[in-house]
PDB file of N, CA, C and O in Angstrom, chain B, residues numbered from 101:
ATOM      1  N   MET B 101      30.375  95.506  56.107  1.00  0.00           N
ATOM      2  CA  MET B 101      29.997  96.270  56.819  1.00  0.00           C
ATOM      3  C   MET B 101      28.428  96.687  57.352  1.00  0.00           C
ATOM      4  O   MET B 101      27.524  96.956  56.561  1.00  0.00           O
ATOM      5  N   LYS B 102      28.317  96.689  58.409  1.00  0.00           N
ATOM      6  CA  LYS B 102      26.671  97.234  58.702  1.00  0.00           C
ATOM      7  C   LYS B 102      26.781  98.822  58.300  1.00  0.00           C
ATOM      8  O   LYS B 102      27.573  99.759  58.404  1.00  0.00           O
ATOM      9  N   THR B 103      25.206  98.461  57.664  1.00  0.00           N
ATOM     10  CA  THR B 103      24.938  99.487  56.827  1.00  0.00           C
ATOM     11  C   THR B 103      23.202  99.859  57.208  1.00  0.00           C
ATOM     12  O   THR B 103      22.298  99.036  57.064  1.00  0.00           O
ATOM     13  N   ASP B 104      23.051 100.983  57.610  1.00  0.00           N
ATOM     14  CA  ASP B 104      21.804 101.406  58.392  1.00  0.00           C
ATOM     15  C   ASP B 104      21.337 102.615  56.734  1.00  0.00           C
ATOM     16  O   ASP B 104      21.934 103.521  56.153  1.00  0.00           O
ATOM     17  N   ILE B 105      19.733 101.794  56.518  1.00  0.00           N
ATOM     18  CA  ILE B 105      19.062 102.737  55.167  1.00  0.00           C
ATOM     19  C   ILE B 105      18.467 103.563  55.636  1.00  0.00           C
ATOM     20  O   ILE B 105      18.317 103.113  56.771  1.00  0.00           O
ATOM     21  N   TYR B 106      17.962 104.533  55.618  1.00  0.00           N
ATOM     22  CA  TYR B 106      17.201 105.767  55.922  1.00  0.00           C
ATOM     23  C   TYR B 106      16.274 106.224  54.821  1.00  0.00           C
ATOM     24  O   TYR B 106      16.596 106.108  53.639  1.00  0.00           O
ATOM     25  N   GLU B 107      15.311 106.660  55.144  1.00  0.00           N
ATOM     26  CA  GLU B 107      14.421 107.587  54.108  1.00  0.00           C
ATOM     27  C   GLU B 107      14.638 109.011  54.345  1.00  0.00           C
ATOM     28  O   GLU B 107      14.419 109.699  55.343  1.00  0.00           O
ATOM     29  N   ALA B 108      15.056 109.258  53.350  1.00  0.00           N
ATOM     30  CA  ALA B 108      15.350 110.816  53.591  1.00  0.00           C
ATOM     31  C   ALA B 108      14.212 111.595  53.460  1.00  0.00           C
ATOM     32  O   ALA B 108      13.346 111.288  52.641  1.00  0.00           O
ATOM     33  N   ASP B 109      14.073 112.990  54.482  1.00  0.00           N
ATOM     34  CA  ASP B 109      12.999 113.664  54.323  1.00  0.00           C
ATOM     35  C   ASP B 109      12.847 114.481  53.101  1.00  0.00           C
ATOM     36  O   ASP B 109      13.869 115.115  52.838  1.00  0.00           O
ATOM     37  N   ALA B 110      11.742 114.669  52.174  1.00  0.00           N
ATOM     38  CA  ALA B 110      11.598 114.871  50.866  1.00  0.00           C
ATOM     39  C   ALA B 110      12.079 116.457  50.749  1.00  0.00           C
ATOM     40  O   ALA B 110      12.603 116.836  49.702  1.00  0.00           O
ATOM     41  N   PHE B 111      11.830 117.618  52.159  1.00  0.00           N
ATOM     42  CA  PHE B 111      12.124 118.779  51.897  1.00  0.00           C
ATOM     43  C   PHE B 111      13.310 119.116  52.377  1.00  0.00           C
ATOM     44  O   PHE B 111      13.970 119.972  51.787  1.00  0.00           O
ATOM     45  N   GLY B 112      13.673 118.646  53.260  1.00  0.00           N
ATOM     46  CA  GLY B 112      15.027 119.336  53.861  1.00  0.00           C
ATOM     47  C   GLY B 112      16.037 118.202  53.743  1.00  0.00           C
ATOM     48  O   GLY B 112      17.232 118.457  53.888  1.00  0.00           O
ATOM     49  N   GLY B 113      15.601 116.905  53.478  1.00  0.00           N
ATOM     50  CA  GLY B 113      17.114 115.904  52.973  1.00  0.00           C
ATOM     51  C   GLY B 113      17.582 114.993  54.345  1.00  0.00           C
ATOM     52  O   GLY B 113      18.427 114.098  54.326  1.00  0.00           O
ATOM     53  N   ASN B 114      16.712 115.515  55.694  1.00  0.00           N
ATOM     54  CA  ASN B 114      17.412 114.896  56.673  1.00  0.00           C
ATOM     55  C   ASN B 114      16.723 113.542  57.223  1.00  0.00           C
ATOM     56  O   ASN B 114      15.554 113.227  57.000  1.00  0.00           O
ATOM     57  N   LYS B 115      17.702 112.758  58.018  1.00  0.00           N
ATOM     58  CA  LYS B 115      17.128 111.425  58.338  1.00  0.00           C
ATOM     59  C   LYS B 115      15.678 110.687  58.725  1.00  0.00           C
ATOM     60  O   LYS B 115      15.155 110.734  59.839  1.00  0.00           O
ATOM     61  N   GLY B 116      15.298 110.190  57.883  1.00  0.00           N
ATOM     62  CA  GLY B 116      13.752 109.980  58.375  1.00  0.00           C
ATOM     63  C   GLY B 116      13.838 108.838  58.969  1.00  0.00           C
ATOM     64  O   GLY B 116      14.758 108.473  59.701  1.00  0.00           O
ATOM     65  N   ASP B 117      12.502 108.006  58.553  1.00  0.00           N
ATOM     66  CA  ASP B 117      12.440 106.928  58.946  1.00  0.00           C
ATOM     67  C   ASP B 117      13.593 105.543  58.851  1.00  0.00           C
ATOM     68  O   ASP B 117      14.154 105.287  57.786  1.00  0.00           O
ATOM     69  N   HIS B 118      13.813 104.800  59.995  1.00  0.00           N
ATOM     70  CA  HIS B 118      14.754 103.607  59.812  1.00  0.00           C
ATOM     71  C   HIS B 118      14.160 102.793  58.687  1.00  0.00           C
ATOM     72  O   HIS B 118      12.934 102.722  58.770  1.00  0.00           O
ATOM     73  N   LEU B 119      14.707 102.142  57.630  1.00  0.00           N
ATOM     74  CA  LEU B 119      14.283 101.247  56.636  1.00  0.00           C
ATOM     75  C   LEU B 119      14.537  99.613  56.871  1.00  0.00           C
ATOM     76  O   LEU B 119      13.757  98.662  56.824  1.00  0.00           O
ATOM     77  N   CYS B 120      16.019  99.705  57.154  1.00  0.00           N
ATOM     78  CA  CYS B 120      16.268  98.456  57.661  1.00  0.00           C
ATOM     79  C   CYS B 120      17.981  98.662  57.709  1.00  0.00           C
ATOM     80  O   CYS B 120      18.648  99.572  57.217  1.00  0.00           O
ATOM     81  N   THR B 121      18.385  97.569  58.423  1.00  0.00           N
ATOM     82  CA  THR B 121      19.848  97.376  58.546  1.00  0.00           C
ATOM     83  C   THR B 121      20.570  96.178  57.916  1.00  0.00           C
ATOM     84  O   THR B 121      20.136  95.150  58.436  1.00  0.00           O
ATOM     85  N   LEU B 122      21.472  95.933  57.028  1.00  0.00           N
ATOM     86  CA  LEU B 122      22.182  94.823  56.557  1.00  0.00           C
ATOM     87  C   LEU B 122      23.854  95.235  56.806  1.00  0.00           C
ATOM     88  O   LEU B 122      24.340  96.256  57.293  1.00  0.00           O
ATOM     89  N   ASP B 123      24.531  93.956  56.241  1.00  0.00           N
ATOM     90  CA  ASP B 123      25.795  93.952  56.586  1.00  0.00           C
ATOM     91  C   ASP B 123      25.812  93.422  54.926  1.00  0.00           C
ATOM     92  O   ASP B 123      25.213  92.510  54.356  1.00  0.00           O
ATOM     93  N   THR B 124      26.820  94.474  54.444  1.00  0.00           N
ATOM     94  CA  THR B 124      27.210  94.352  52.900  1.00  0.00           C
ATOM     95  C   THR B 124      28.620  94.975  52.653  1.00  0.00           C
ATOM     96  O   THR B 124      28.861  95.850  53.485  1.00  0.00           O
ATOM     97  N   ASP B 125      29.439  94.810  51.911  1.00  0.00           N
ATOM     98  CA  ASP B 125      30.569  95.387  51.246  1.00  0.00           C
ATOM     99  C   ASP B 125      30.371  96.084  50.193  1.00  0.00           C
ATOM    100  O   ASP B 125      31.149  96.935  49.760  1.00  0.00           O
ATOM    101  N   TYR B 126      29.186  95.727  49.655  1.00  0.00           N
ATOM    102  CA  TYR B 126      28.934  96.695  48.521  1.00  0.00           C
ATOM    103  C   TYR B 126      28.914  98.113  48.546  1.00  0.00           C
ATOM    104  O   TYR B 126      28.220  98.837  49.260  1.00  0.00           O
ATOM    105  N   ARG B 127      29.779  98.439  47.662  1.00  0.00           N
ATOM    106  CA  ARG B 127      30.325 100.289  47.364  1.00  0.00           C
ATOM    107  C   ARG B 127      29.313 101.267  47.093  1.00  0.00           C
ATOM    108  O   ARG B 127      29.281 101.764  45.967  1.00  0.00           O
ATOM    109  N   TRP B 128      28.248 101.714  48.209  1.00  0.00           N
ATOM    110  CA  TRP B 128      27.070 102.738  47.708  1.00  0.00           C
ATOM    111  C   TRP B 128      27.785 103.908  47.173  1.00  0.00           C
ATOM    112  O   TRP B 128      28.779 104.463  47.642  1.00  0.00           O
ATOM    113  N   GLU B 129      27.186 104.160  46.228  1.00  0.00           N
ATOM    114  CA  GLU B 129      27.452 105.804  46.032  1.00  0.00           C
ATOM    115  C   GLU B 129      26.021 106.566  45.438  1.00  0.00           C
ATOM    116  O   GLU B 129      25.124 106.113  44.728  1.00  0.00           O
ATOM    117  N   LYS B 130      26.198 107.806  45.996  1.00  0.00           N
ATOM    118  CA  LYS B 130      25.084 108.599  45.749  1.00  0.00           C
ATOM    119  C   LYS B 130      24.659 108.588  44.218  1.00  0.00           C
ATOM    120  O   LYS B 130      25.288 108.602  43.160  1.00  0.00           O
ATOM    121  N   GLY B 131      23.517 108.562  44.514  1.00  0.00           N
ATOM    122  CA  GLY B 131      22.693 107.969  42.799  1.00  0.00           C
ATOM    123  C   GLY B 131      22.281 106.922  42.677  1.00  0.00           C
ATOM    124  O   GLY B 131      21.408 106.721  41.832  1.00  0.00           O
ATOM    125  N   ASP B 132      22.829 105.758  43.582  1.00  0.00           N
ATOM    126  CA  ASP B 132      22.524 104.477  43.266  1.00  0.00           C
ATOM    127  C   ASP B 132      20.843 104.454  43.580  1.00  0.00           C
ATOM    128  O   ASP B 132      20.304 105.021  44.530  1.00  0.00           O
ATOM    129  N   GLU B 133      20.225 103.719  42.621  1.00  0.00           N
ATOM    130  CA  GLU B 133      18.650 103.632  43.160  1.00  0.00           C
ATOM    131  C   GLU B 133      19.030 101.615  43.535  1.00  0.00           C
ATOM    132  O   GLU B 133      19.776 100.723  43.132  1.00  0.00           O
ATOM    133  N   VAL B 134      17.748 101.870  44.704  1.00  0.00           N
ATOM    134  CA  VAL B 134      17.201 100.636  45.356  1.00  0.00           C
ATOM    135  C   VAL B 134      16.388 100.799  45.658  1.00  0.00           C
ATOM    136  O   VAL B 134      15.802 101.866  45.839  1.00  0.00           O
ATOM    137  N   TRP B 135      15.846  98.934  45.939  1.00  0.00           N
ATOM    138  CA  TRP B 135      14.398  98.940  45.937  1.00  0.00           C
ATOM    139  C   TRP B 135      15.023  98.117  47.585  1.00  0.00           C
ATOM    140  O   TRP B 135      16.055  97.463  47.734  1.00  0.00           O
ATOM    141  N   VAL B 136      13.851  98.498  48.727  1.00  0.00           N
ATOM    142  CA  VAL B 136      14.124  98.082  50.030  1.00  0.00           C
ATOM    143  C   VAL B 136      12.508  97.516  50.226  1.00  0.00           C
ATOM    144  O   VAL B 136      11.484  98.140  49.950  1.00  0.00           O
ATOM    145  N   GLU B 137      12.608  96.293  50.727  1.00  0.00           N
ATOM    146  CA  GLU B 137      11.713  95.268  50.968  1.00  0.00           C
ATOM    147  C   GLU B 137      11.419  95.081  52.000  1.00  0.00           C
ATOM    148  O   GLU B 137      12.336  94.391  52.446  1.00  0.00           O
ATOM    149  N   THR B 138      10.256  95.326  53.243  1.00  0.00           N
ATOM    150  CA  THR B 138      10.047  94.793  54.435  1.00  0.00           C
ATOM    151  C   THR B 138       8.927  94.261  54.542  1.00  0.00           C
ATOM    152  O   THR B 138       8.295  94.336  53.489  1.00  0.00           O
ATOM    153  N   PRO B 139       8.226  93.586  55.626  1.00  0.00           N
ATOM    154  CA  PRO B 139       7.405  92.999  55.479  1.00  0.00           C
ATOM    155  C   PRO B 139       6.242  94.521  55.196  1.00  0.00           C
ATOM    156  O   PRO B 139       6.227  95.671  55.635  1.00  0.00           O
ATOM    157  N   GLY B 140       5.332  93.682  54.178  1.00  0.00           N
ATOM    158  CA  GLY B 140       4.167  94.943  53.837  1.00  0.00           C
ATOM    159  C   GLY B 140       4.602  96.078  53.107  1.00  0.00           C
ATOM    160  O   GLY B 140       3.752  96.904  52.771  1.00  0.00           O
ATOM    161  N   ASN B 141       6.083  96.290  52.738  1.00  0.00           N
ATOM    162  CA  ASN B 141       6.220  97.501  52.691  1.00  0.00           C
ATOM    163  C   ASN B 141       7.566  97.143  51.407  1.00  0.00           C
ATOM    164  O   ASN B 141       8.484  96.324  51.447  1.00  0.00           O
ATOM    165  N   ARG B 142       7.179  98.137  50.353  1.00  0.00           N
ATOM    166  CA  ARG B 142       8.016  97.653  49.144  1.00  0.00           C
ATOM    167  C   ARG B 142       8.636  99.462  48.662  1.00  0.00           C
ATOM    168  O   ARG B 142       7.798 100.121  48.047  1.00  0.00           O
ATOM    169  N   VAL B 143       9.843 100.076  48.910  1.00  0.00           N
ATOM    170  CA  VAL B 143      10.182 101.088  48.721  1.00  0.00           C
ATOM    171  C   VAL B 143      11.269 101.308  47.844  1.00  0.00           C
ATOM    172  O   VAL B 143      12.272 100.671  48.165  1.00  0.00           O
ATOM    173  N   LYS B 144      11.419 102.268  46.473  1.00  0.00           N
ATOM    174  CA  LYS B 144      12.204 102.761  45.737  1.00  0.00           C
ATOM    175  C   LYS B 144      12.884 104.038  46.109  1.00  0.00           C
ATOM    176  O   LYS B 144      12.456 105.190  46.178  1.00  0.00           O
ATOM    177  N   LEU B 145      14.028 103.531  46.323  1.00  0.00           N
ATOM    178  CA  LEU B 145      15.163 104.923  47.049  1.00  0.00           C
ATOM    179  C   LEU B 145      16.185 105.399  46.078  1.00  0.00           C
ATOM    180  O   LEU B 145      16.818 104.571  45.423  1.00  0.00           O
ATOM    181  N   ARG B 146      16.354 106.444  45.964  1.00  0.00           N
ATOM    182  CA  ARG B 146      17.484 107.124  45.347  1.00  0.00           C
ATOM    183  C   ARG B 146      18.420 107.415  45.921  1.00  0.00           C
ATOM    184  O   ARG B 146      18.160 108.517  46.404  1.00  0.00           O
ATOM    185  N   ILE B 147      19.861 106.995  46.336  1.00  0.00           N
ATOM    186  CA  ILE B 147      20.810 107.498  47.382  1.00  0.00           C
ATOM    187  C   ILE B 147      21.151 108.724  47.309  1.00  0.00           C
ATOM    188  O   ILE B 147      21.710 109.092  46.275  1.00  0.00           O
ATOM    189  N   THR B 148      20.922 109.623  48.318  1.00  0.00           N
ATOM    190  CA  THR B 148      21.533 110.804  48.405  1.00  0.00           C
ATOM    191  C   THR B 148      22.692 111.277  49.405  1.00  0.00           C
ATOM    192  O   THR B 148      23.192 112.402  49.420  1.00  0.00           O
ATOM    193  N   TRP B 149      23.031 110.163  50.265  1.00  0.00           N
ATOM    194  CA  TRP B 149      23.756 110.498  51.052  1.00  0.00           C
ATOM    195  C   TRP B 149      24.250 109.431  51.696  1.00  0.00           C
ATOM    196  O   TRP B 149      23.530 108.636  52.300  1.00  0.00           O
ATOM    197  N   VAL B 150      25.895 109.310  51.588  1.00  0.00           N
ATOM    198  CA  VAL B 150      26.336 107.883  52.210  1.00  0.00           C
ATOM    199  C   VAL B 150      27.225 108.450  53.609  1.00  0.00           C
ATOM    200  O   VAL B 150      28.019 109.363  53.384  1.00  0.00           O
ATOM    201  N   LEU B 151      27.167 108.179  54.364  1.00  0.00           N
ATOM    202  CA  LEU B 151      28.221 108.424  55.804  1.00  0.00           C
ATOM    203  C   LEU B 151      28.608 107.370  56.413  1.00  0.00           C
ATOM    204  O   LEU B 151      27.954 106.565  57.075  1.00  0.00           O
ATOM    205  N   VAL B 152      30.025 107.417  56.091  1.00  0.00           N
ATOM    206  CA  VAL B 152      30.794 106.392  56.827  1.00  0.00           C
ATOM    207  C   VAL B 152      31.423 106.580  58.210  1.00  0.00           C
ATOM    208  O   VAL B 152      32.293 107.451  58.224  1.00  0.00           O
ATOM    209  N   THR B 153      31.191 105.974  59.362  1.00  0.00           N
ATOM    210  CA  THR B 153      31.975 106.323  60.571  1.00  0.00           C
ATOM    211  C   THR B 153      33.056 105.538  60.936  1.00  0.00           C
ATOM    212  O   THR B 153      32.696 104.389  61.192  1.00  0.00           O
ATOM    213  N   VAL B 154      34.217 105.721  61.051  1.00  0.00           N
ATOM    214  CA  VAL B 154      35.179 104.639  61.577  1.00  0.00           C
ATOM    215  C   VAL B 154      35.149 104.996  63.546  1.00  0.00           C
ATOM    216  O   VAL B 154      35.097 106.056  64.170  1.00  0.00           O
ATOM    217  N   HIS B 155      35.193 103.950  63.870  1.00  0.00           N
ATOM    218  CA  HIS B 155      34.909 103.840  65.571  1.00  0.00           C
ATOM    219  C   HIS B 155      36.205 103.831  66.038  1.00  0.00           C
ATOM    220  O   HIS B 155      37.111 103.580  65.244  1.00  0.00           O
ATOM    221  N   GLU B 156      36.429 104.049  67.125  1.00  0.00           N
ATOM    222  CA  GLU B 156      37.871 103.761  68.504  1.00  0.00           C
ATOM    223  C   GLU B 156      38.123 102.662  67.896  1.00  0.00           C
ATOM    224  O   GLU B 156      39.251 102.649  67.402  1.00  0.00           O
ATOM    225  N   ASP B 157      37.381 101.532  67.703  1.00  0.00           N
ATOM    226  CA  ASP B 157      38.178 100.294  67.786  1.00  0.00           C
ATOM    227  C   ASP B 157      38.437  99.897  66.636  1.00  0.00           C
ATOM    228  O   ASP B 157      38.772  98.712  66.655  1.00  0.00           O
ATOM    229  N   GLY B 158      38.437 100.528  65.223  1.00  0.00           N
ATOM    230  CA  GLY B 158      38.866 100.355  63.752  1.00  0.00           C
ATOM    231  C   GLY B 158      37.791  99.616  63.065  1.00  0.00           C
ATOM    232  O   GLY B 158      38.080  98.832  62.161  1.00  0.00           O
ATOM    233  N   THR B 159      36.480  99.824  63.457  1.00  0.00           N
ATOM    234  CA  THR B 159      35.475  99.053  62.834  1.00  0.00           C
ATOM    235  C   THR B 159      34.509 100.248  62.176  1.00  0.00           C
ATOM    236  O   THR B 159      34.134 101.246  62.792  1.00  0.00           O
ATOM    237  N   LEU B 160      34.223  99.959  60.940  1.00  0.00           N
ATOM    238  CA  LEU B 160      33.144 100.854  60.164  1.00  0.00           C
ATOM    239  C   LEU B 160      31.683 100.407  60.105  1.00  0.00           C
ATOM    240  O   LEU B 160      31.188  99.299  59.899  1.00  0.00           O
ATOM    241  N   THR B 161      31.005 101.911  60.409  1.00  0.00           N
ATOM    242  CA  THR B 161      29.570 101.261  60.128  1.00  0.00           C
ATOM    243  C   THR B 161      29.312 102.436  59.085  1.00  0.00           C
ATOM    244  O   THR B 161      30.106 103.375  59.143  1.00  0.00           O
ATOM    245  N   ARG B 162      28.215 102.499  58.064  1.00  0.00           N
ATOM    246  CA  ARG B 162      27.695 103.129  57.124  1.00  0.00           C
ATOM    247  C   ARG B 162      25.795 103.711  57.302  1.00  0.00           C
ATOM    248  O   ARG B 162      24.815 102.997  57.510  1.00  0.00           O
ATOM    249  N   GLU B 163      25.860 105.252  57.115  1.00  0.00           N
ATOM    250  CA  GLU B 163      24.216 105.170  56.971  1.00  0.00           C
ATOM    251  C   GLU B 163      24.290 105.741  55.243  1.00  0.00           C
ATOM    252  O   GLU B 163      25.085 106.428  54.602  1.00  0.00           O
ATOM    253  N   LEU B 164      22.971 105.020  54.937  1.00  0.00           N
ATOM    254  CA  LEU B 164      22.440 106.008  53.521  1.00  0.00           C
ATOM    255  C   LEU B 164      21.187 106.606  54.012  1.00  0.00           C
ATOM    256  O   LEU B 164      20.380 106.263  54.876  1.00  0.00           O
ATOM    257  N   LEU B 165      21.256 107.477  53.305  1.00  0.00           N
ATOM    258  CA  LEU B 165      19.938 108.312  52.957  1.00  0.00           C
ATOM    259  C   LEU B 165      19.431 108.333  51.418  1.00  0.00           C
ATOM    260  O   LEU B 165      19.977 108.669  50.367  1.00  0.00           O
ATOM    261  N   GLY B 166      18.145 107.828  51.744  1.00  0.00           N
ATOM    262  CA  GLY B 166      17.555 107.920  50.263  1.00  0.00           C
ATOM    263  C   GLY B 166      16.364 108.532  50.125  1.00  0.00           C
ATOM    264  O   GLY B 166      15.602 108.549  51.092  1.00  0.00           O
ATOM    265  N   LEU B 167      15.951 109.213  48.753  1.00  0.00           N
ATOM    266  CA  LEU B 167      14.485 109.875  48.498  1.00  0.00           C
ATOM    267  C   LEU B 167      13.619 108.481  47.924  1.00  0.00           C
ATOM    268  O   LEU B 167      14.023 107.613  47.150  1.00  0.00           O
ATOM    269  N   ARG B 168      12.851 108.554  48.314  1.00  0.00           N
ATOM    270  CA  ARG B 168      11.388 107.756  47.556  1.00  0.00           C
ATOM    271  C   ARG B 168      11.052 108.035  46.136  1.00  0.00           C
ATOM    272  O   ARG B 168      10.215 108.931  46.031  1.00  0.00           O
ATOM    273  N   LEU B 169      11.254 107.786  45.582  1.00  0.00           N
ATOM    274  CA  LEU B 169      11.135 107.867  44.035  1.00  0.00           C
ATOM    275  C   LEU B 169       9.898 107.515  43.966  1.00  0.00           C
ATOM    276  O   LEU B 169       9.339 107.435  42.871  1.00  0.00           O
TER     277      LEU B 169
END
C-alpha cells in the first residue's frame, strides 16, 4: 500500500513536512516508533495518526503522522 509519512506539528498535531513515501503492507499502529532516513537527515518519529483512504477504483493509500522524538 502506498504510504506517505509526515512529521506532525508539535503544538497542533497537524500535518507538517512530508518525509517520505513508501510501498508497504506493514500494519502501522498509533504508538509505533520508526526511524526515517532521507539524504542528510535522520529523524525518529512516534506515530500519532494513521489515515487509510479507499479510492473509487478500490485502491488504498495511507498517511502517517509522527511526532519527532
